[in-house]
C-alpha positions as a Markdown table, in Angstrom:
| # | Residue | x | y | z |
|---|---|---|---|---|
| 1 | Met | -17.2 | 4.4 | 9.9 |
| 2 | Leu | -15.0 | 4.9 | 13.0 |
| 3 | Lys | -13.4 | 1.4 | 12.5 |
| 4 | Ser | -12.6 | 2.2 | 8.9 |
| 5 | Gly | -10.9 | 5.5 | 9.9 |
| 6 | Leu | -9.0 | 3.7 | 12.6 |
| 7 | Glu | -7.8 | 1.0 | 10.2 |
| 8 | Lys | -6.6 | 3.7 | 7.8 |
| 9 | Ile | -4.6 | 5.4 | 10.5 |
| 10 | Ile | -3.0 | 2.2 | 11.7 |
| 11 | Ala | -2.1 | 1.2 | 8.1 |
| 12 | Ser | -0.6 | 4.6 | 7.5 |
| 13 | Arg | 1.5 | 4.5 | 10.6 |
| 14 | Asp | 2.6 | 0.9 | 9.9 |
| 15 | Trp | 3.6 | 1.8 | 6.4 |
| 16 | Leu | 5.6 | 4.8 | 7.6 |
| 17 | Tyr | 7.3 | 2.8 | 10.3 |
| 18 | Glu | 8.4 | 0.1 | 7.9 |
| 19 | Arg | 9.9 | 2.5 | 5.4 |
| 20 | Leu | 11.7 | 4.4 | 8.2 |
| 21 | Arg | 12.8 | 1.1 | 9.7 |
| 22 | Glu | 14.5 | 0.2 | 6.4 |
| 23 | Ile | 16.4 | 3.5 | 6.4 |
| 24 | Cys | 17.1 | 3.6 | 10.2 |
| 25 | Asn | 18.5 | 0.1 | 10.3 |
| 26 | Lys | 21.0 | 0.9 | 7.6 |
| 27 | Lys | 22.2 | 3.9 | 9.5 |
| 28 | Asp | 21.9 | 2.5 | 13.1 |
| 29 | Ile | 19.3 | 5.1 | 14.1 |
| 30 | Phe | 16.8 | 4.4 | 17.0 |
| 31 | Leu | 13.2 | 4.1 | 15.8 |
| 32 | Ala | 10.2 | 3.3 | 18.0 |
| 33 | Lys | 6.9 | 2.1 | 16.8 |
| 34 | Thr | 4.0 | 3.4 | 18.9 |
| 35 | Val | 0.4 | 2.4 | 19.4 |
| 36 | Thr | -0.6 | 5.9 | 18.4 |
| 37 | Asn | -0.6 | 7.7 | 15.0 |
| 38 | Phe | 3.1 | 8.6 | 15.0 |
| 39 | Val | 6.6 | 7.1 | 15.0 |
| 40 | Phe | 9.5 | 8.3 | 17.2 |
| 41 | Leu | 13.1 | 8.4 | 16.1 |
| 42 | Arg | 16.5 | 9.7 | 17.3 |
| 43 | Pro | 18.7 | 10.7 | 14.4 |
| 44 | Arg | 22.3 | 11.8 | 15.0 |
| 45 | Asp | 21.3 | 15.4 | 14.4 |
| 46 | Ala | 17.7 | 16.0 | 15.1 |
| 47 | Gln | 17.9 | 19.7 | 14.5 |
| 48 | Ala | 19.4 | 19.3 | 11.0 |
| 49 | Val | 16.7 | 16.8 | 10.1 |
| 50 | Phe | 14.0 | 19.0 | 11.5 |
| 51 | Asp | 15.3 | 22.1 | 9.6 |
| 52 | Gly | 15.7 | 20.1 | 6.4 |
| 53 | Leu | 12.2 | 18.8 | 6.5 |
| 54 | Lys | 10.9 | 22.3 | 7.4 |
| 55 | Ala | 12.7 | 23.8 | 4.4 |
| 56 | Ala | 10.9 | 21.1 | 2.3 |
| 57 | Gly | 7.5 | 22.2 | 3.7 |
| 58 | Ile | 7.2 | 19.2 | 6.0 |
| 59 | Leu | 6.4 | 19.9 | 9.6 |
| 60 | Ile | 7.2 | 17.4 | 12.3 |
| 61 | Arg | 7.7 | 17.8 | 16.0 |
| 62 | Lys | 11.2 | 18.0 | 17.5 |
| 63 | Met | 11.4 | 16.9 | 21.1 |
| 64 | Gly | 15.0 | 17.4 | 22.3 |
| 65 | Asp | 17.1 | 14.9 | 20.4 |
| 66 | Tyr | 14.1 | 13.0 | 19.1 |
| 67 | Leu | 11.7 | 13.5 | 16.3 |
| 68 | Arg | 8.0 | 12.7 | 16.4 |
| 69 | Ile | 6.5 | 12.1 | 13.0 |
| 70 | Thr | 2.8 | 11.8 | 12.6 |
| 71 | Ala | 1.5 | 9.4 | 9.9 |
| 72 | Gly | -0.3 | 11.1 | 7.1 |
| 73 | Thr | -2.0 | 10.2 | 3.8 |
| 74 | Pro | -0.1 | 7.8 | 1.6 |
| 75 | Glu | 1.1 | 10.8 | -0.5 |
| 76 | Glu | 2.3 | 12.7 | 2.5 |
| 77 | Asn | 4.1 | 9.6 | 3.8 |
| 78 | Arg | 5.9 | 9.0 | 0.5 |
| 79 | Glu | 6.9 | 12.7 | 0.3 |
| 80 | Leu | 8.3 | 12.5 | 3.9 |
| 81 | Ile | 10.3 | 9.4 | 3.1 |
| 82 | Ser | 11.8 | 11.0 | 0.0 |
| 83 | Ala | 12.7 | 14.1 | 1.9 |
| 84 | Ile | 14.0 | 12.5 | 5.1 |
| 85 | Glu | 16.2 | 9.7 | 3.7 |
| 86 | Pro | 19.0 | 12.0 | 2.5 |
| 87 | Leu | 18.8 | 14.0 | 5.8 |
| 88 | Leu | 19.4 | 11.0 | 8.0 |
């Protein structure tokens, strides 16, 4: 059961990373894949992205000029991608 849960987390993180990579590459935004359950990116205006996601009901962690986004369920990840793309 633990292995199954771990595989789901890794798959969720990888899916989120790949979708964000497509967006970030087009806009020349730094994106880091981690070995944990989150991705790390540095948008041009972290505060604006953070505020825009918060207004949409999506909470992430702002760390200075960087954003730490925890991978969620497939539905949560899709909602995040839809909300973040126009903000980046």
